[in-house]
TORVO-462876 format. One record per residue (C-alpha): residue in one letter; x, y, z. Coordinates in steps of 0.2 Angstrom, whole numbers, plus 5000, padded with zeros to 4 digits. Each point is the difference from the previous one (the first is absolute). Layout:
N
aXYZ...
//
This chain:
401
m484151005161p501350054987k501849965005e501650084994l501649934995k501450135004l501749964991p501650104999a500250064982i501050124989e499150124989v500950034983k499550144988q500549944984s499350124988r498650134999g498449925007r500949835002t500449955018l500549835006y500049925017t501249865004f499849895016a500249825006v498649895006d499649825004g499449924984k498849905010l499150165005v499850074982p498449914995q499250095015f500250174991a500349974982t499249894987i500249954982s499150104986r499649854989v499850034982r498349954994r498550054989k498550075007e498249954994d500050154988g501749944993a501050135008l501849965006s500250015019g501649975010y501849974993q500849865009r500249834992p499449845009e501249915012v501349894992l499949855012s501649924994h501050165002i499250035017d500549825006e501850034994i500150165011r499249925014t501249865000y501450125000l499350105015e499949855010s501849964997n501450065012s500450194999p498950064985m500150174994v498850104989p500950174996n498750064987a498850125007l498149974998v499050154993v498350055007a498850134995f499150085015d498550114999s499950165009r499549925017v501849965003k500950155008f501950045002h500550105016p501750074999d501250005015s500450185003k501649955010a500749884986i501450054988t499250054983s500750044982d499250104986y499149844994s499849885015r499550005018s499549875012g498549975010v498549895003l498849924987t498349975008i499049874991p498249975005f499349825000e498649905008v500049815005e499249904985m499950164990a499249974983d501350014985d499050154992r500250095017k501949975002p501150164997g501349924991f500249914983i501549904995v500850074984d501549885000g500549855010q498449905001q500849834998r501350045013l498650055012a499049844996a501649905004i500250095017r498249975003d500149814997a501749975007n500249905016i500950155009e499550115015r500450164991f501150074986p500350195000v500050084982c500550174993m498650094992t499950164989a498350095000f499250144992v498350085004t498650034987d498249984998d500249984981v499949824994g500750064984q501650055008q500149835009t499849914984e501350114992q501349965013f499649814998i500350014982l501650105002v500749885013n499649844991s500550064982t501850035004k501249894990p500549855011l501849955001p500549904985k499949815003g501849984994l500750125013i499049915014y500749844994e501850075000l499750075018l499449835007p501749915002g500550145013t498449965011t499849885014a498350055007r498549904997l499150064984p498449974991s500049824993l500350054982l501550105004d500649875013r500049874986r501050114988r501450055013l501149844997p499850014981a500450195001q501649955010l500549884987l499750124986e501050135009r501549895001m499849944982n500050184994l501450075011e501349875003e501550014989g500149824996s498149984995p499649954982l498650135001h501150145008r499150174997m498849924987i498450015010q499050164998t499650075017a499650175007t501950035004n500649914984p498850074986n501149944986g499949825004i499249904985i499049875010k498550055009d500149975019n498349935001s500549864988i501549955011l498850015015r498849884992m501449884995l500650005018e498349985007n499649854989s501649915006l499850055018n498349924999d500449844992g501749994992v501849995004l500050155011y498649925011r501349875006f500950145009n498450105006s499250005017a498450065007d501150115011e500950124988s501450035012t500549814998a499949994981n501749954992v500250164989e501849954996q499549844992m498650084991i501250134993n501349864995a498649914990l499450154992y501750064995a500549834993y498449994989w500050174993t501949994997a499649854989v498550094991k501250144997e501349894992v498849884990f499050144993k501450134997a499250084985a498450045009w500750055016g500150185006l498950074986p498550115003p498349905001k499550064983k501549924992s500049845011r498649915008l501249925012m500250165009h498150034998g498849965015a499449844991g501749944997i500650035018i498549925008s500049854989m501949975001g499850015019l498849854999i501349914989m501250035014d498949915012a499749864988i501949974998s500350015018d498749875003r500949894988y501650025011r499049995016e501349895008r501050165002p499550165009y500150084982p500949974984t501650084996a500150134986a500849874989q498649885003f498750144997a500950044984t500049824994d498149995001l499850174992l501049964985g498849864996l498650145000k501050124990e499449944982y498250025005c500150185006r499650164989w500550145012t500650124987a499449944983g498949874991f498449925005w499549905016d499249844995f498749975013g499149874990p498949984985g499350174995l500950085015q501550074992r500450175008k501350134995w501450015013n499550175006e498149975000v500249915017q499350125013n500250025018t498249945004s499549855010k499449914985d501650024990i501149965014e499049845003v500249954981l501850045000t500449915016n499049844994y500950004984l501850025008m499549875013i499449874987q501650024990y501049995016k499249845007s499949914983k501650054992v501250035015w499449925016s499549834992a501450004988s501550015012v500649945016v500450115015p501950005002a500649935016e501350135002p499950194996v500550054983k501650105002k500350054982g499250164995v499550125014a500850025017k498949955014v499150155007g500150015019k500150135014a501949995000s500250014981r498550104995a500950174998s501349934989t499049894989k500949944984k499350054984k500149844991s499049954985f498949854998a500149894984q498950074987
//
């Protein structure tokens, strides 16, 4: 015996012949009346359906979020109904030229076969799968529906919904520091690096002040993703790891900032000629340079590991020993027999970053680390110590050339 699901809804006449219905429903109930039109090839080779397969990792991320405290999914799911679904307006309700409220009646049967269900999911299949699998009693969702028996119209809407340009990643990363809610793991991992990047880019005393290119600072010369990768490397297994924590709220961000400011202040002074130039004119400001020099920061910090982090002057002392081997703006990198590369031939690729990092690390370990003794006291001559109290008024002293 067919059953009916009656839901309060609003009918919206959007354009000629285009009517939408918006309503709320428990996401656990949706599989009873709507299915996924899976894209596949028939035996004759014809294409059928339009939905991609489920992405299990993405579903698992959403499911974990749904099982957390106070989850919220504000995005409406989109469903296409066939003509068996009816809207009955409420004659007593307030209406407008384009909308009216009423009741949407959706027929369904217990254990209804997919090809008999009146609804087809156009957008939101991963969210629905997560709700289906989540260990929760119910989860109401907003849905937007249109009624058509034309599969072509369903496919058209699927393409339109899923082909819109997503938010630029740079903008998403710039928004992360202002969030506290649980996010998908990829974004969650980038929240702390994004917070550090924001401070490095915006604080007046930062050696990288306004130099990082972001959505709100398009004139920056260093790509935000290069800085994020540098920070992530150090947070995973470098000097910043010392101040990190599994619980982001207890990470010692101030110590991280102090270490970063000390190091990049030293880089700025030691490599003055290459600092602040566009990446096309300086490989130090290029992704390869930023990432490789970030790993050198961790190596120097490891040498001074009896301290929380080296001072700017200590960083500078070690960087000076590397200076003669760097070709940031001119000349040729000597990566070994038959491996000479013009200064600007180093690209922002994993292979080139690895080659450059290995070269710099070999020079540092063999020519600097092994040839000198770690000073017992911080070097006071050269650059003022960069700390929270002195950062805004960092003295601009030059290192010996």
